All heavy atoms as an XYZ file, in Angstrom:
659
protein
N      95.273    138.361    163.691
C      94.052    139.135    163.577
C      94.336    140.577    163.966
O      95.057    140.837    164.910
C      92.972    138.608    164.527
C      92.365    137.317    164.154
S      91.056    136.920    165.316
C      89.987    136.064    164.245
N      93.737    141.464    163.266
C      93.884    142.869    163.622
C      92.868    143.226    164.694
O      92.029    142.431    165.074
C      93.719    143.735    162.378
O      92.400    143.602    161.896
N      92.926    144.455    165.155
C      92.091    144.909    166.253
C      90.602    144.711    166.036
O      89.939    144.069    166.841
N      90.018    145.260    164.961
C      88.561    145.125    164.793
C      88.108    143.679    164.626
O      87.058    143.299    165.116
C      88.268    145.936    163.538
C      89.416    146.859    163.386
C      90.595    146.149    163.978
N      88.887    142.874    163.932
C      88.488    141.476    163.741
C      88.463    140.732    165.064
O      87.552    139.971    165.342
C      89.435    140.780    162.772
C      89.361    141.310    161.365
C      90.417    140.705    160.476
O      91.254    139.938    160.980
O      90.417    141.008    159.281
N      89.483    140.937    165.885
C      89.537    140.275    167.186
C      88.370    140.724    168.053
O      87.741    139.919    168.730
C      90.867    140.576    167.878
C      90.998    139.918    169.219
C      91.213    138.551    169.312
C      90.885    140.658    170.383
C      91.324    137.931    170.543
C      90.991    140.049    171.617
C      91.214    138.691    171.694
N      88.054    142.012    168.012
C      86.941    142.533    168.792
C      85.630    141.883    168.348
O      84.775    141.566    169.171
C      86.864    144.042    168.655
C      85.732    144.686    169.402
N      85.098    144.106    170.477
C      85.109    145.867    169.244
C      84.156    144.883    170.929
N      84.132    145.969    170.189
N      85.481    141.686    167.044
C      84.265    141.046    166.531
C      84.153    139.605    167.026
O      83.062    139.149    167.365
C      84.251    141.070    165.006
C      84.127    142.487    164.458
O      83.686    143.382    165.208
O      84.484    142.693    163.287
N      85.277    138.897    167.062
C      85.263    137.505    167.533
C      84.901    137.451    169.007
O      84.095    136.622    169.439
C      86.635    136.837    167.282
C      86.712    135.491    167.969
C      86.884    136.699    165.793
N      85.467    138.347    169.793
C      85.161    138.380    171.226
C      83.688    138.718    171.441
O      83.012    138.109    172.273
C      86.080    139.395    171.948
C      85.630    139.615    173.381
C      87.518    138.923    171.910
N      83.176    139.676    170.690
C      81.769    140.056    170.824
C      80.857    138.901    170.426
O      79.847    138.647    171.080
C      81.458    141.289    169.977
C      80.078    141.847    170.219
C      79.886    142.311    171.649
O      80.798    142.849    172.264
N      78.714    142.079    172.193
N      81.219    138.180    169.378
C      80.428    137.031    168.954
C      80.437    135.950    170.031
O      79.414    135.340    170.312
C      80.986    136.472    167.648
C      80.192    135.331    167.089
C      80.753    134.832    165.768
O      81.285    135.648    164.994
O      80.651    133.622    165.528
N      81.602    135.723    170.665
C      81.696    134.747    171.756
C      80.797    135.163    172.908
O      80.078    134.341    173.483
C      83.143    134.621    172.227
C      83.318    133.727    173.414
C      83.307    132.354    173.266
C      83.485    134.251    174.681
C      83.458    131.515    174.353
C      83.641    133.429    175.771
C      83.626    132.062    175.610
N      80.805    136.435    173.244
C      79.968    136.927    174.344
C      78.487    136.782    174.025
O      77.669    136.549    174.917
C      80.292    138.381    174.642
C      81.596    138.563    175.337
C      81.853    140.013    175.643
N      83.125    140.162    176.328
C      83.721    141.312    176.516
N      83.166    142.425    176.078
N      84.874    141.359    177.137
N      78.134    136.932    172.766
C      76.737    136.804    172.381
C      76.274    135.350    172.388
O      75.117    135.067    172.702
C      76.506    137.394    170.992
C      76.681    138.905    170.970
O      76.632    139.522    172.055
O      76.886    139.460    169.869
N      77.152    134.419    172.038
C      76.763    133.013    171.913
C      76.833    132.248    173.226
O      76.060    131.321    173.442
C      77.633    132.318    170.865
C      77.367    132.785    169.463
C      78.184    132.047    168.433
O      78.851    131.057    168.795
O      78.164    132.465    167.270
N      77.783    132.588    174.088
C      77.960    131.861    175.340
C      77.312    132.664    176.467
O      77.689    133.800    176.720
C      79.455    131.635    175.649
C      79.623    130.932    176.988
C      80.099    130.835    174.537
N      76.333    132.063    177.143
C      75.694    132.786    178.252
C      76.703    133.097    179.364
O      77.619    132.315    179.629
C      74.629    131.818    178.754
C      74.435    130.825    177.669
C      75.731    130.769    176.913
N      76.523    134.226    180.004
C      77.465    134.636    181.047
C      77.424    133.689    182.237
O      78.432    133.504    182.922
C      77.178    136.065    181.494
O      75.882    136.164    182.041
N      76.279    133.052    182.483
C      76.199    132.144    183.622
C      77.070    130.901    183.416
O      77.549    130.308    184.391
C      74.753    131.752    183.929
C      74.076    130.941    182.865
C      73.339    131.402    181.826
C      74.096    129.507    182.738
N      72.896    130.350    181.057
C      73.335    129.177    181.595
C      74.669    128.480    183.481
C      73.149    127.873    181.178
C      74.478    127.174    183.064
C      73.728    126.884    181.936
N      77.307    130.523    182.164
C      78.155    129.364    181.897
C      79.604    129.692    182.264
O      80.298    128.890    182.898
C      78.056    128.937    180.412
C      79.082    127.872    180.084
C      76.663    128.460    180.094
N      80.043    130.880    181.903
C      81.411    131.301    182.231
C      81.580    131.378    183.746
O      82.567    130.892    184.293
C      81.736    132.655    181.562
C      83.102    133.146    181.984
C      81.634    132.537    180.051
N      80.608    131.973    184.419
C      80.678    132.066    185.884
C      80.678    130.685    186.527
O      81.418    130.433    187.483
C      79.507    132.887    186.415
C      79.647    134.348    186.146
C      78.566    135.136    186.893
N      78.319    136.359    186.153
C      77.167    136.723    185.645
N      76.098    135.971    185.800
N      77.050    137.850    184.980
N      79.859    129.778    186.012
C      79.787    128.429    186.561
C      81.129    127.708    186.427
O      81.596    127.072    187.382
C      78.689    127.625    185.864
C      78.529    126.169    186.299
C      78.067    126.105    187.748
C      77.544    125.454    185.397
N      81.756    127.822    185.276
C      83.056    127.173    185.070
C      84.099    127.766    186.011
O      84.904    127.032    186.613
C      83.496    127.289    183.594
C      84.942    126.858    183.419
C      82.583    126.464    182.709
N      84.103    129.080    186.167
C      85.064    129.711    187.078
C      84.823    129.290    188.526
O      85.783    129.032    189.269
C      84.996    131.229    186.940
C      85.531    131.793    185.636
C      85.285    133.296    185.571
C      87.002    131.482    185.473
N      83.559    129.205    188.928
C      83.248    128.769    190.292
C      83.671    127.311    190.489
O      84.274    126.962    191.514
C      81.748    128.966    190.601
C      81.334    128.226    191.866
C      81.430    130.444    190.721
N      83.372    126.444    189.527
C      83.780    125.041    189.642
C      85.289    124.910    189.714
O      85.816    124.100    190.491
C      83.236    124.232    188.460
C      81.745    123.944    188.473
C      81.331    123.249    187.182
C      81.376    123.102    189.671
N      86.008    125.706    188.923
C      87.462    125.680    188.949
C      87.972    126.098    190.329
O      88.820    125.428    190.924
C      88.035    126.599    187.869
C      89.527    126.638    187.836
C      90.246    125.542    187.397
C      90.207    127.767    188.251
C      91.629    125.568    187.374
C      91.585    127.800    188.230
C      92.299    126.705    187.791
N      87.443    127.182    190.864
C      87.864    127.657    192.182
C      87.543    126.670    193.292
O      88.375    126.392    194.162
N      86.331    126.123    193.248
C      85.925    125.154    194.273
C      86.789    123.905    194.198
O      87.198    123.351    195.230
C      84.425    124.815    194.127
C      84.040    123.600    194.960
C      83.580    126.013    194.506
N      87.102    123.450    192.990
C      87.929    122.246    192.870
C      89.344    122.496    193.390
O      89.944    121.606    193.990
C      87.966    121.756    191.424
O      88.683    122.658    190.604
N      89.867    123.695    193.169
C      91.194    124.012    193.708
C      91.172    124.032    195.233
O      92.072    123.472    195.887
C      91.693    125.346    193.169
C      92.101    125.396    191.711
C      92.564    126.799    191.345
C      93.192    124.392    191.394
N      90.169    124.662    195.814
C      90.065    124.714    197.276
C      89.858    123.316    197.841
O      90.513    122.916    198.816
C      88.917    125.665    197.695
C      88.638    125.554    199.187
C      89.254    127.099    197.309
N      88.970    122.540    197.231
C      88.716    121.173    197.703
C      89.978    120.314    197.600
O      90.307    119.568    198.519
C      87.574    120.551    196.899
C      87.277    119.120    197.282
C      86.600    118.841    198.458
C      87.687    118.055    196.483
C      86.331    117.533    198.828
C      87.424    116.751    196.836
C      86.740    116.497    198.014
O      86.488    115.201    198.375
N      90.672    120.426    196.475
C      91.906    119.658    196.319
C      92.963    120.043    197.324
O      93.690    119.194    197.846
N      93.055    121.323    197.638
C      94.043    121.765    198.625
C      93.674    121.308    200.024
O      94.536    120.893    200.792
C      94.181    123.292    198.589
C      95.264    123.801    199.484
C      96.596    123.636    199.130
C      94.967    124.425    200.677
C      97.609    124.089    199.951
C      95.970    124.880    201.505
C      97.295    124.717    201.133
N      92.370    121.347    200.352
C      91.932    120.923    201.684
C      92.099    119.421    201.860
O      92.586    118.951    202.896
C      90.471    121.346    201.932
C      90.395    122.867    202.080
C      89.899    120.664    203.164
C      88.983    123.408    202.151
N      91.707    118.626    200.866
C      91.741    117.171    201.026
C      93.132    116.583    200.809
O      93.511    115.638    201.498
C      90.767    116.490    200.051
O      91.099    116.851    198.716
C      89.342    116.882    200.355
N      93.905    117.089    199.865
C      95.207    116.509    199.542
C      96.381    117.375    199.985
O      97.506    116.892    200.017
C      95.327    116.279    198.036
C      94.280    115.380    197.457
C      94.556    113.963    197.802
N      93.586    113.113    197.119
C      93.536    111.828    197.270
N      94.397    111.223    198.043
N      92.626    111.130    196.639
N      96.118    118.631    200.238
C      97.197    119.523    200.634
C      98.047    120.001    199.463
O      99.111    120.573    199.672
N      97.584    119.771    198.259
C      98.323    120.208    197.083
C      97.344    120.636    196.001
O      96.200    120.194    195.977
C      99.234    119.103    196.545
O      99.953    119.587    195.421
C      98.454    117.881    196.148
N      97.804    121.485    195.101
C      96.973    121.920    193.993
C      97.259    121.134    192.726
O      96.628    121.353    191.698
C      97.200    123.410    193.720
C      96.783    124.363    194.832
C      97.123    125.790    194.452
C      95.308    124.227    195.115
N      98.201    120.203    192.794
C      98.610    119.463    191.600
C      97.475    118.628    191.017
O      97.238    118.656    189.811
C      99.805    118.563    191.916
C     100.176    117.661    190.780
C     100.817    118.170    189.661
C      99.855    116.310    190.797
C     101.140    117.360    188.602
C     100.171    115.490    189.743
C     100.823    116.018    188.646
O     101.136    115.207    187.595
N      96.775    117.888    191.849
C      95.737    116.983    191.343
C      94.554    117.713    190.706
O      94.124    117.340    189.609
C      95.282    116.046    192.452
C      96.363    115.047    192.831
C      95.976    114.162    193.988
O      94.811    114.237    194.427
O      96.829    113.404    194.441
N      93.998    118.755    191.330
C      92.888    119.440    190.645
C      93.334    120.107    189.339
O      92.590    120.093    188.348
C      92.414    120.497    191.635
C      93.098    120.234    192.902
C      94.185    119.269    192.668
N      94.532    120.657    189.321
C      95.016    121.281    188.089
C      95.230    120.212    187.021
O      94.920    120.435    185.845
C      96.294    122.094    188.362
C      95.933    123.325    189.189
C      96.981    122.492    187.069
C      97.098    124.161    189.622
N      95.730    119.046    187.408
C      95.915    117.956    186.447
C      94.571    117.511    185.862
O      94.472    117.234    184.669
C      96.618    116.778    187.112
N      93.542    117.476    186.680
C      92.209    117.105    186.198
C      91.702    118.150    185.203
O      91.175    117.801    184.143
C      91.219    116.949    187.382
C      89.783    116.848    186.885
C      91.585    115.745    188.220
N      91.880    119.423    185.522
C      91.428    120.482    184.614
C      92.207    120.462    183.304
O      91.650    120.744    182.241
C      91.516    121.849    185.289
C      90.335    122.082    186.168
C      90.272    121.915    187.509
C      89.025    122.486    185.762
N      89.009    122.194    187.973
C      88.228    122.546    186.921
C      88.456    122.798    184.535
C      86.887    122.912    186.876
C      87.123    123.173    184.491
C      86.351    123.218    185.657
N      93.481    120.134    183.362
C      94.273    120.029    182.130
C      93.724    118.894    181.260
O      93.608    119.033    180.040
C      95.762    119.837    182.450
C      96.332    121.140    183.005
C      96.541    119.392    181.221
C      97.749    121.030    183.524
N      93.362    117.780    181.871
C      92.791    116.670    181.109
C      91.444    117.053    180.505
O      91.128    116.657    179.375
C      92.638    115.433    182.003
C      93.951    114.851    182.452
C      94.816    114.426    181.280
O      94.333    113.896    180.289
N      96.103    114.660    181.389
N      90.642    117.820    181.241
C      89.359    118.282    180.709
C      89.593    119.189    179.502
O      88.901    119.079    178.476
C      88.547    119.003    181.805
C      88.075    117.995    182.854
C      87.363    119.761    181.208
C      87.454    118.610    184.083
N      90.577    120.078    179.598
C      90.889    120.962    178.475
C      91.406    120.171    177.276
O      91.083    120.494    176.122
C      91.908    122.017    178.899
C      91.382    123.095    179.837
C      92.523    124.002    180.288
C      90.285    123.901    179.193
N      92.212    119.131    177.523
C      92.698    118.289    176.424
C      91.540    117.587    175.723
O      91.507    117.485    174.494
C      93.695    117.262    176.950
C      95.023    117.870    177.330
C      95.958    116.848    177.890
N      96.292    115.880    176.839
C      96.961    114.758    177.058
N      97.355    114.457    178.267
N      97.224    113.945    176.071
N      90.582    117.099    176.504
C      89.410    116.445    175.921
C      88.584    117.441    175.104
O      88.119    117.129    174.002
C      88.550    115.815    177.018
C      87.282    115.118    176.558
C      87.613    113.941    175.655
C      86.464    114.672    177.754
N      88.407    118.646    175.634
C      87.659    119.672    174.907
C      88.359    120.027    173.604
O      87.707    120.218    172.571
C      87.491    120.909    175.783
N      89.676    120.114    173.622
C      90.422    120.410    172.408
C      90.265    119.286    171.384
O      90.092    119.546    170.195
C      91.902    120.627    172.729
C      92.798    120.986    171.565
C      92.373    122.314    170.952
C      94.242    121.048    172.013
N      90.290    118.047    171.838
C      90.094    116.911    170.946
C      88.712    116.959    170.292
O      88.575    116.773    169.081
C      90.276    115.599    171.697
C      89.960    114.327    170.914
C      90.972    114.124    169.803
C      89.926    113.134    171.843
N      87.691    117.227    171.078
C      86.330    117.317    170.544
C      86.240    118.456    169.536
O      85.616    118.316    168.475
C      85.309    117.502    171.688
C      83.933    117.870    171.161
C      85.250    116.249    172.544
N      86.886    119.579    169.814
C      86.874    120.721    168.901
C      87.543    120.374    167.573
O      87.033    120.711    166.503
C      87.564    121.917    169.558
C      87.624    123.133    168.683
C      86.471    123.817    168.341
C      88.831    123.586    168.206
C      86.516    124.936    167.534
C      88.895    124.709    167.400
C      87.740    125.384    167.061
N      88.675    119.682    167.625
C      89.379    119.301    166.398
C      88.541    118.321    165.581
O      88.446    118.441    164.355
C      90.777    118.715    166.724
C      91.400    118.058    165.508
C      91.688    119.804    167.270
N      87.909    117.366    166.233
C      87.046    116.426    165.522
C      85.876    117.166    164.885
O      85.498    116.882    163.738
C      86.549    115.309    166.469
C      85.448    114.492    165.834
C      87.714    114.421    166.878
N      85.315    118.143    165.568
C      84.235    118.946    165.015
C      84.702    119.716    163.778
O      83.988    119.793    162.779
C      83.713    119.912    166.081
C      82.725    120.922    165.559
C      81.456    120.535    165.162
C      83.067    122.268    165.465
C      80.545    121.460    164.676
C      82.170    123.195    164.980
C      80.908    122.800    164.590
O      80.019    123.709    164.113
N      85.911    120.295    163.840
C      86.446    121.007    162.680
C      86.661    120.063    161.497
O      86.375    120.425    160.349
C      87.749    121.709    163.038
C      87.632    122.925    163.937
C      89.010    123.491    164.223
C      86.738    123.981    163.332
N      87.157    118.868    161.759
C      87.325    117.889    160.687
C      85.980    117.507    160.079
O      85.855    117.370    158.859
C      88.050    116.649    161.203
C      89.529    116.840    161.521
C      90.082    115.590    162.198
C      90.309    117.159    160.269
N      84.972    117.351    160.908
C      83.630    117.037    160.420
C      83.114    118.156    159.527
O      82.579    117.913    158.436
C      82.689    116.825    161.614
C      81.235    116.801    161.236
C      80.688    115.683    160.612
C      80.408    117.889    161.497
C      79.349    115.654    160.256
C      79.075    117.872    161.142
C      78.548    116.759    160.522
O      77.235    116.741    160.173
N      83.278    119.397    159.954
C      82.834    120.537    159.131
C      83.600    120.605    157.818
O      83.037    120.942    156.779
C      83.000    121.840    159.905
C      81.973    121.975    161.002
C      81.957    123.321    161.593
N      81.807    124.341    160.554
C      81.690    125.620    160.790
N      81.674    126.052    162.026
N      81.579    126.485    159.806
N      84.889    120.274    157.853
C      85.698    120.271    156.639
C      85.179    119.233    155.651
O      85.045    119.502    154.458
C      87.164    120.002    156.989
C      88.054    119.911    155.798
C      88.400    121.039    155.085
C      88.553    118.683    155.386
C      89.215    120.960    153.978
C      89.373    118.587    154.286
C      89.706    119.732    153.573
N      84.862    118.047    156.151
C      84.354    116.978    155.282
C      83.016    117.371    154.675
O      82.773    117.170    153.480
C      84.255    115.656    156.068
C      85.658    115.145    156.381
C      83.454    114.622    155.297
C      85.688    114.000    157.349
N      82.145    117.959    155.470
C      80.848    118.403    154.958
C      81.050    119.471    153.878
O      80.382    119.441    152.826
C      79.964    118.942    156.100
C      79.643    117.826    157.092
C      78.690    119.579    155.560
C      78.876    116.666    156.514
N      81.975    120.393    154.087
C      82.229    121.443    153.095
C      82.754    120.851    151.792
O      82.347    121.262    150.702
C      83.218    122.459    153.654
N      83.648    119.868    151.888
C      84.179    119.224    150.688
C      83.057    118.505    149.941
O      82.990    118.557    148.713
C      85.328    118.261    151.047
C      85.694    117.380    149.877
C      86.537    119.042    151.531
N      82.170    117.835    150.658
C      81.055    117.146    150.007
C      80.127    118.130    149.305
O      79.652    117.869    148.204
C      80.274    116.327    151.030
C      81.005    115.097    151.507
C      80.226    114.322    152.552
O      79.164    114.822    153.001
O      80.673    113.239    152.915
N      79.866    119.256    149.935
C      78.996    120.274    149.299
C      79.646    120.821    148.039
O      78.990    120.973    147.002
C      78.682    121.391    150.318
C      77.768    120.851    151.414
C      78.048    122.588    149.616
C      77.542    121.808    152.561
N      80.936    121.090    148.090
C      81.652    121.587    146.921
C      81.650    120.535    145.807
O      81.450    120.842    144.634
C      83.082    122.011    147.294
C      83.034    123.240    148.198
C      83.916    122.286    146.058
C      84.360    123.601    148.809
N      81.842    119.271    146.187
C      81.867    118.196    145.191
C      80.499    118.041    144.521
O      80.418    117.731    143.337
C      82.301    116.892    145.837
N      79.429    118.223    145.271
C      78.087    118.114    144.696
C      77.820    119.212    143.679
O      77.098    119.005    142.701
C      77.023    118.170    145.802
C      76.934    116.913    146.614
C      75.912    117.047    147.730
O      75.280    118.117    147.864
O      75.762    116.068    148.482
N      78.409    120.382    143.876
C      78.181    121.505    142.971
C      78.976    121.387    141.686
O      78.685    122.105    140.730
C      78.528    122.820    143.680
C      77.560    123.154    144.782
C      77.901    124.469    145.436
C      76.908    124.798    146.531
N      77.213    126.073    147.180
N      79.952    120.506    141.641
C      80.755    120.372    140.428
C      80.068    119.565    139.374
O      79.419    118.710    139.320
C      82.115    119.761    140.743
C      83.034    120.650    141.566
C      84.342    119.911    141.851
C      83.336    121.944    140.827
């Protein structure tokens, strides 16, 4: 992506996602790291949990993209 296109995508993300959601995720991430360090003495477990959450989110995103692709193919097929 070139400069203006990337800027447009970032601006669209900022418009669609409320700022409180981003802050909430960052606070939860920080609190989980502190809690994991206090209770277990290591940061490995909270980071492993967050990695699994990100993997699940990526899976849901890919399934959503496949769903949109199928819907687009059906719409194109109906127009033929």
